[in-house]
Each structure stands twice: as structure tokens, then as C-alpha cells.
N, C-alpha and C positions, 0 to 999 in steps of 0.2 A: 463487058470484059474489061478484066484489069490490064493497069498498064504495066508494062516491064519496070516501073521505078517505082510504081504501088506495090509490088510483089517485091522486091529486093527492099524496102523499108521493112516491110514486113517481116522478114528473114533477118535484118537488122537487129529490132526492136526483141525478138525473140532470143539472139544470141547476147546480146547486151544484158538481157536480164535474165539468162542463166549464167552469164559469167558473173552478176553480180549478186548472186544467190550464191556461188562457188567458192567465189573469193570471200565472201561473208562468212560460208562455213566453217573456210580454212583459217582466217583468222579466228573466229573462236575455238576450231580446236588447240592453235597456238595457244591461247591466253589458258584453256585449260589446262594442256599439257603443263607449260611454265608453272603454274598453281599448283598443280599437282604432284609434280616434281618436287616440291620443295618441303612436301608432306614424304613421298614416296623414295625419294633417291637425294638425301642429302648429301652423300658422299660426293656427287656430282658436281657437286659446289666446293667441293675441299672444306666440308663441315664434318666430323665426327667426334658424337657425342662418348665422352668418358662417362658422365654419371654425374648426377649432383648437379650440374648446372655448368657444366666447364666441359671445354671443347677442344679438340685439337682444330685448327687451322691450317691449309695448306696455302700457303701466299708465297707469292713470288720472290722474294728476301731470303725466305725458308721457314720453314713450317714452325709453329707458334702454339701452346695453348692459355686458353684464355677462360674467364671468366664469363659465360656469356649474358651481352645484353639486350645486343640490337637480332633478337632470332623473330623469323617467318619461319611459320611451319613448325618443321623438326629441324630447319638450316639455321646455323647461327654466320652471321655475318660479320660479329666484330663482339670484341667486350674489353675487361681490363684484363693487359698481360698477369700471368705467371710466371709464365716459364716462355722467352727470357725475361727477367723483374728488371725492375729500373736499375740495377746496380751493377748491369750486366751489359748497357744497352749503347756504349762506347762503341763507337761506328767502326773503330781500330780492332774491335774484340768483339764481330759479329757474333753473338749464340744463335743456334736454331738447335729447333727438336730431331733430333734422329731417328729416334724408336721408344714407344711406349709400348706397355703391360698394361692391361689393368682389369680390375673385379668391381664386386658391388662396393669392397674397403678402403681398395688403395688404386695409385696409379702409379708407375713406374714409367723415370724417364729417363733417356740418354740422349746427351744433348752434344753437339759440337762447336767449341771456338775457335774462330780464326787469327791469324798474328799471332804467338804461334800456335800450331795446331794443341790442341789441347779439350779432352772429352771432361765433362761432369755430369752425374748423376742426384736423381732426385725420388725422392718417395714423399706423396702426400697422403695423408691418410684423410678419405673423406665422412668424416665425423663433423666438421664444419655446417653451419646453416647456411640453406641458398641464398640467403640475405648477408651474411657475413661479406665484407669487403676483401680487395685480394690484398691487401696490408695483413691481415689477419689469418687469411688462407697460408700466405708465406710464412708470418711469424711463428705461428701457431702449430702449423697442420704439415711443414713441408719443412724435409730434413733435406741437405744438398750436401755432398760428397765430391771432390776431386780426385778422390781414390775408390778403384772398381773393389779393390779388397774390402776397403772400410764398407761400401756400400751393399755387398752381399753379406757381411756380418753382421747388419743390420737388419737384414732380409732375414737371416735365419736365426735371429734374437727376437724380432715379433713374429715369427712362424707365418712369414708371407708364402703361401704356395703360389710359387710363380710358374707353376706348370698349367693351373689350370686356367690363369690369366688369357683373357685376349689380345693379341699383338697389334699393334700397327706400325709396319716399317715403313718408314718414307723413301721417297724417291734418290733421296740423297745419300742414303746412305750404302 
């Protein structure tokens, strides 16, 4: 006949065995979830692909548009700034993206600058090569406007169909 202590130790080893198996399965599940979420839900990481290697990133300091270079799965974690660009990096005049419309050929961007409050508008033509750096994209394929009327005239002159574009509205507008 088994003693009481032998019986208890048998239960403990079975419980410990099931507990370790459960924790292992849970750990593997968490790893698979985080790996697959980079592929399936990049928006949950604040990464929005706008096409041709350009991403809108939701950052704590304000949303930005980058040429993605730190990409895992379909999620971009960083890259070279396109908007705001280096000339607008003054800490007193912080610029961040508030609205984006995009399609296969164009990216339209509305930004806000603080101190004093001012809006800027950008049109990025996606004819650039993915290997082009951010300076080439800014100088050759990006037009910036301080006036919304000029921005809309440019859109009309270039027959850009805004109504067919996908829209991303930031939380800050």
C-alpha cells in the first residue's frame, strides 16, 4: 500500500508536467501571434503602407511619412523622413501629418505646423524608383504648398482623381 506522501508526490509531478506543457503551448502561441501580426495586421503597429516603399507611421510625436528601411513582414518600424523633411525639423515649428489620400500613382498629404498654427500640403508622385533616396523623392517627385487653393489647382491640372483614393485620417485632426 502506498503511503500518503508517495501519493501526493505523484499528483505534484503530473500537475507540474501539465503546467509546463501549458506554459510552453501558451508561449509558442504568443510568439506565433506576434510574428503573424507583423504580416497580417501592420496597422496595429502604426504602420500604413502607401505604396512604392513609402509608409505612414503613427509615432508619439506625431504621424510622419518615411521611405521604409526597417521592415519586418509587412510592418515598417522606421526609415528616412520624407514628411516632415529636414528643413521642417525645427523643434519650435513641429510638423506632423494629419491626413493622407493615396492611390497607385499619387500620395496627397496635409500637415500641420505649430507655433504659429499653419497647414501645409504635399503631392508625391510615385514614379520614383524604390532605390531612390529621400532627397531624390523630395526634390524630384514632391511638390509642397502653403496654400490650399494652389494645392487644389495642382490636383486639377494633373487630373488627380481624389474621390477614388484611399484615405487615412490621423487621430490628431
